C-alpha distance (Angstrom), angle and dihedral (degrees) to the residues before:
residue distance angle dihedral
X1 . . .
X2 3.80 . .
X3 3.81 122.8 .
X4 3.83 88.5 -114.8
X5 3.84 92.7 55.7
X6 3.82 91.1 47.7
X7 3.78 89.4 51.2
X8 3.83 92.4 48.5
X9 3.81 91.8 50.2
X10 3.79 88.7 63.9
X11 3.80 93.6 58.8
X12 3.78 116.7 112.2
X13 3.80 121.3 -109.9
X14 3.81 119.9 -144.2
X15 3.77 131.5 -167.1
X16 3.81 124.2 -130.7
X17 3.81 90.3 -84.5
X18 3.82 93.5 56.2
X19 3.81 94.3 -106.1
X20 3.80 116.0 141.3
X21 3.81 111.4 -118.3
X22 3.81 99.4 178.4
X23 3.78 138.8 -76.5
X24 3.80 130.8 -47.7
X25 3.81 89.1 -106.6
X26 3.80 92.9 52.5
X27 3.80 92.1 47.4
X28 3.82 92.9 49.6
X29 3.81 91.4 48.4
X30 3.82 90.5 52.0
X31 3.80 91.5 50.3
X32 3.81 93.7 47.1
X33 3.77 102.9 40.1
X34 3.78 105.7 27.9
X35 3.82 113.5 89.3
X36 3.76 114.3 -110.7
X37 3.81 112.2 -101.6
X38 3.77 117.2 -97.3
X39 3.77 117.6 -109.6
X40 3.78 101.8 -74.3
X41 3.78 118.5 -142.3
X42 3.78 96.7 -139.5
X43 3.80 119.0 161.1
X44 3.82 87.2 -142.6
X45 3.80 88.2 64.9
X46 3.75 113.2 93.3
X47 3.78 120.2 -113.5
X48 3.82 87.3 -121.4
X49 3.81 89.4 60.3
X50 3.79 91.3 44.3
X51 3.80 89.8 58.1
X52 3.80 104.9 34.2
X53 3.80 96.6 32.4
X54 3.79 95.8 52.7
X55 3.84 113.6 121.8
X56 3.82 87.2 -156.1
X57 3.81 90.2 63.2
X58 3.78 106.5 35.6
X59 3.80 88.2 150.9
X60 3.82 89.5 73.4
X61 3.80 92.8 55.2
X62 3.81 89.4 45.6
X63 3.81 90.3 51.1
X64 3.81 89.9 51.9
X65 3.80 90.2 50.2
X66 3.82 92.5 48.9
X67 3.80 91.6 49.5
X68 3.79 95.3 51.5
X69 3.80 96.3 39.4
X70 3.82 100.0 37.6
X71 3.81 91.9 -122.9
X72 3.80 132.2 133.1
X73 3.78 107.9 -141.6
X74 3.80 113.4 159.2
X75 3.81 104.9 170.2
X76 3.80 109.7 89.8
X77 3.81 88.6 -161.3
X78 3.82 85.4 73.9
X79 3.81 88.6 67.0
X80 3.80 127.6 79.0
X81 3.79 125.7 -179.7
X82 3.80 116.0 -126.9
X83 3.79 97.5 171.8
X84 3.79 112.9 149.8
X85 3.79 116.0 -120.9
X86 3.79 128.9 -173.1
X87 3.79 90.5 -119.0
X88 3.81 91.9 59.3
X89 3.79 105.1 28.7
X90 3.78 117.7 36.2
X91 3.81 112.7 -100.4
X92 3.81 92.7 -29.5
X93 3.78 126.4 117.7
X94 3.76 131.1 159.9
X95 3.78 130.8 -175.7
X96 3.81 105.4 -109.7
X97 3.81 134.2 -16.7
X98 3.80 120.9 176.2
X99 3.78 136.3 -179.5
X100 3.80 113.2 -148.5
X101 3.79 124.4 -165.3
X102 3.83 89.5 -9.0
X103 3.81 96.9 -77.7
X104 3.82 108.4 52.8
X105 3.80 113.7 83.9
X106 3.81 117.2 -173.2
X107 3.79 128.8 -175.0
X108 3.82 120.5 -159.8
X109 3.79 125.8 -170.8
X110 3.78 123.5 179.6
X111 3.81 117.6 -142.3
X112 3.79 133.2 177.1
X113 3.82 94.2 177.3
X114 3.79 133.3 45.3
X115 3.80 112.9 -75.7
X116 3.83 109.4 -173.8
X117 3.82 91.6 165.0
X118 3.79 94.3 56.0
X119 3.85 93.3 103.6
X120 3.80 89.4 62.7
X121 3.80 91.2 47.3
X122 3.80 90.7 47.8
X123 3.79 90.0 51.5
X124 3.80 88.8 55.6
X125 3.80 92.0 46.7
X126 3.80 91.4 48.6
X127 3.81 91.4 52.2
X128 3.80 90.1 51.4
X129 3.79 94.6 46.9
X130 3.81 94.3 46.3
X131 3.79 90.3 49.7
X132 3.79 89.9 50.2
X133 3.81 90.9 47.7
X134 3.81 90.7 50.0
X135 3.80 91.5 50.3
X136 3.80 95.4 46.1
X137 3.81 92.5 47.5
X138 3.83 90.0 41.9
X139 3.79 90.9 -129.8
X140 3.80 117.1 179.0
X141 3.78 105.3 -137.2
X142 3.81 91.1 -175.5
X143 3.79 90.3 65.3
X144 3.81 118.0 125.3
X145 3.81 87.4 -130.9
X146 3.78 122.0 80.9
X147 3.79 113.0 -104.0
X148 3.79 119.9 -133.6
X149 3.78 110.8 -135.8
X150 3.82 132.5 -173.0
X151 3.80 117.1 -85.6
X152 3.84 110.1 -111.1
X153 3.79 127.3 -139.2
X154 3.78 125.4 -178.3
X155 3.81 128.2 -153.2
X156 3.78 139.2 176.2
X157 3.80 114.1 -156.6
X158 3.79 100.6 -151.4
X159 3.79 126.0 -166.7
X160 3.78 102.3 157.5
X161 3.78 127.8 132.7
X162 3.82 96.0 -114.9
X163 3.78 131.2 70.5
X164 3.77 119.6 -82.0
X165 3.82 132.8 -152.2
X166 3.79 119.7 -118.2
X167 3.80 92.7 -125.0
X168 3.80 140.0 13.6
X169 3.81 120.1 -154.0
X170 3.77 132.9 -161.8
X171 3.80 90.7 -137.6
X172 3.82 89.6 62.9
X173 3.81 86.6 70.2
X174 3.79 96.3 53.0
X175 3.79 116.4 116.3
X176 3.79 90.9 -127.5
X177 3.78 126.8 29.1
X178 3.77 115.1 -102.7
X179 3.80 119.9 -154.9
X180 3.79 91.7 -155.2
X181 3.82 108.9 14.5
X182 3.79 113.9 -149.3
X183 3.79 88.9 -147.1
X184 3.80 120.5 39.1
X185 3.78 135.7 164.9
X186 3.79 121.7 -178.1
X187 3.79 125.8 -163.8
X188 3.77 123.8 -162.4
X189 3.80 112.3 -141.2
X190 3.80 111.5 -143.9
X191 3.81 109.2 -162.1
X192 3.81 110.2 -157.1
X193 3.81 98.7 174.6
X194 3.79 111.7 128.6
X195 3.79 93.3 -0.1
X196 3.77 117.0 155.1
X197 3.78 124.4 -133.0
X198 3.79 112.7 -96.8
X199 3.81 94.2 12.9
X200 3.80 122.7 63.8
X201 3.79 92.6 8.1
X202 3.78 92.9 49.5
X203 3.77 115.1 -163.7
X204 3.81 97.9 -18.1
X205 3.79 102.1 105.5
X206 3.82 94.2 170.9
X207 3.81 90.0 59.3
X208 3.80 91.3 52.0
X209 3.81 90.2 46.6
X210 3.80 91.6 49.1
X211 3.81 91.2 51.4
X212 3.83 90.4 46.5
X213 3.82 89.0 55.6
X214 3.83 94.0 48.2
X215 3.80 93.0 47.6
X216 3.82 91.1 51.2
X217 3.80 91.0 52.2
X218 3.81 91.1 51.7
X219 3.78 91.4 47.7
X220 3.81 94.9 48.5
X221 3.82 93.1 44.2
X222 3.81 87.9 67.8
X223 3.80 90.6 69.9
X224 3.81 106.2 20.2
X225 3.80 143.4 35.6
X226 3.83 116.0 -75.5
X227 3.81 94.8 -113.1
X228 3.82 91.2 51.1
X229 3.80 89.6 47.4
X230 3.81 92.3 53.0
X231 3.80 93.3 46.8
X232 3.80 91.6 48.2
X233 3.81 91.8 50.0
X234 3.80 89.4 51.1
X235 3.79 93.0 49.5
X236 3.80 92.9 48.0
X237 3.79 95.8 47.9
X238 3.84 106.1 124.7
X239 3.79 115.3 -105.6
X240 3.79 91.7 -125.7
X241 3.83 93.2 63.5
X242 3.80 113.2 114.8
X243 3.78 93.6 -143.6
X244 3.83 95.2 47.9
X245 3.84 98.9 90.1
X246 3.81 90.6 46.8
X247 3.81 92.4 47.9
X248 3.80 93.8 47.8
X249 3.80 93.4 44.7
X250 3.81 87.9 55.1
X251 3.79 96.2 36.2
X252 3.81 96.2 142.3
X253 3.81 94.4 51.9
X254 3.81 92.2 44.1
X255 3.81 91.7 52.0
X256 3.82 92.6 46.8
X257 3.81 93.4 48.9
X258 3.79 93.4 44.5
X259 3.81 91.5 51.3
X260 3.81 91.2 46.3
X261 3.82 90.9 51.9
X262 3.81 92.1 45.7
X263 3.82 91.4 50.4
X264 3.80 90.7 47.1
X265 3.80 92.5 50.0
X266 3.82 91.1 46.4
X267 3.80 90.9 49.4
X268 3.81 92.2 51.6
X269 3.81 91.7 49.5
X270 3.82 89.8 47.7
X271 3.80 92.4 50.8
X272 3.80 91.0 49.1
X273 3.80 90.9 50.7
X274 3.81 90.9 49.6
X275 3.80 90.5 50.2
X276 3.79 89.8 48.5
X277 3.79 92.0 51.4
X278 3.80 91.1 46.7
X279 3.80 88.9 52.2
X280 3.80 91.0 51.1
X281 3.80 90.7 49.5
X282 3.81 92.3 50.7
X283 3.80 90.9 49.7
X284 3.79 90.5 49.8
X285 3.82 91.3 52.5
X286 3.81 90.9 48.9
X287 3.81 90.7 50.6
X288 3.82 93.1 49.8
X289 3.81 91.6 52.4
X290 3.79 90.8 45.6
X291 3.83 93.2 51.9
X292 3.80 91.7 45.7
X293 3.81 91.9 50.7
X294 3.79 89.1 52.0
X295 3.79 91.4 57.7
X296 3.79 103.8 -92.9
X297 3.80 115.2 145.0
X298 3.80 122.3 -126.5
X299 3.80 88.9 -109.5
X300 3.80 91.9 53.5
X301 3.80 92.0 47.5
X302 3.79 90.2 48.2
X303 3.79 91.0 53.5
X304 3.82 95.3 42.9
X305 3.82 94.9 50.8
X306 3.80 97.9 32.9
X307 3.81 92.8 -120.1
X308 3.77 131.2 135.4
X309 3.80 118.7 -103.0
X310 3.79 88.6 -116.8
X311 3.83 92.0 57.2
X312 3.80 91.9 48.8
X313 3.80 93.0 48.3
X314 3.82 92.9 48.3
X315 3.82 91.5 51.8
X316 3.80 92.1 46.5
X317 3.79 90.2 50.7
X318 3.79 89.6 57.5
X319 3.77 119.3 87.6
X320 3.78 110.6 -101.7
């Protein structure tokens, strides 16, 4: 080991709150020698991760990879999970990261709402995964020789109710537009809403089955309580579905995660509606002040905007 590497290993490592968690050497030893955590059944995990990040069913993740990349890998030993977990990488967790055939690194994030900041999150995930890969492979990045690293690909699996872009780019978030960004990260958005088995979803049956389950929950939630909707969707899942035995065997976790996701999605929609209404209210106040400054009387404003005189007077009494 070079003198520079020995020196670097003594540097302190801090978490996102500025608390020292050890040295670089201690962190690397933990990442290399500690066993990877087992698949944790955490209701905060998404159902997508529960299915496609399961070490017991690597064939589903491999099927997803083949579908999106147009490949035909069949040996699950060619696939390694590199998903970040809190226990391994401080306060960072992504949905699914896999390394296929040693040199193909794919990141998958499920979204049911718009996520314009996902490129920045993906950049953070990629840094964590590459650092973990370097540590596990004991790669010396101070070597005078160029290091070959896995080729990254980034995907959002989208099944929201709104439209989705085809791609998201890190450069879209930059404060000023760059003609040729020196740092770029592009994510392909794969919209699976309404996809039919064997067509848009290609050969990945588990992805079609997952989307079938989510769509049934949304449909049944229109007329029944969320928990009843989830249980009904589980019961009605066709017997030929690959994921059915796994879902039924883990019924409690599936129900908890589905309800958590539904509540999260509902909360986001609610917050957006509140923000929209607040925006409308602010625009209405601005318009009332504008009309008043142009000589309109409170009575005229009240009639024009279909508001009571009391509402108009209260808004005008407020400081613009």
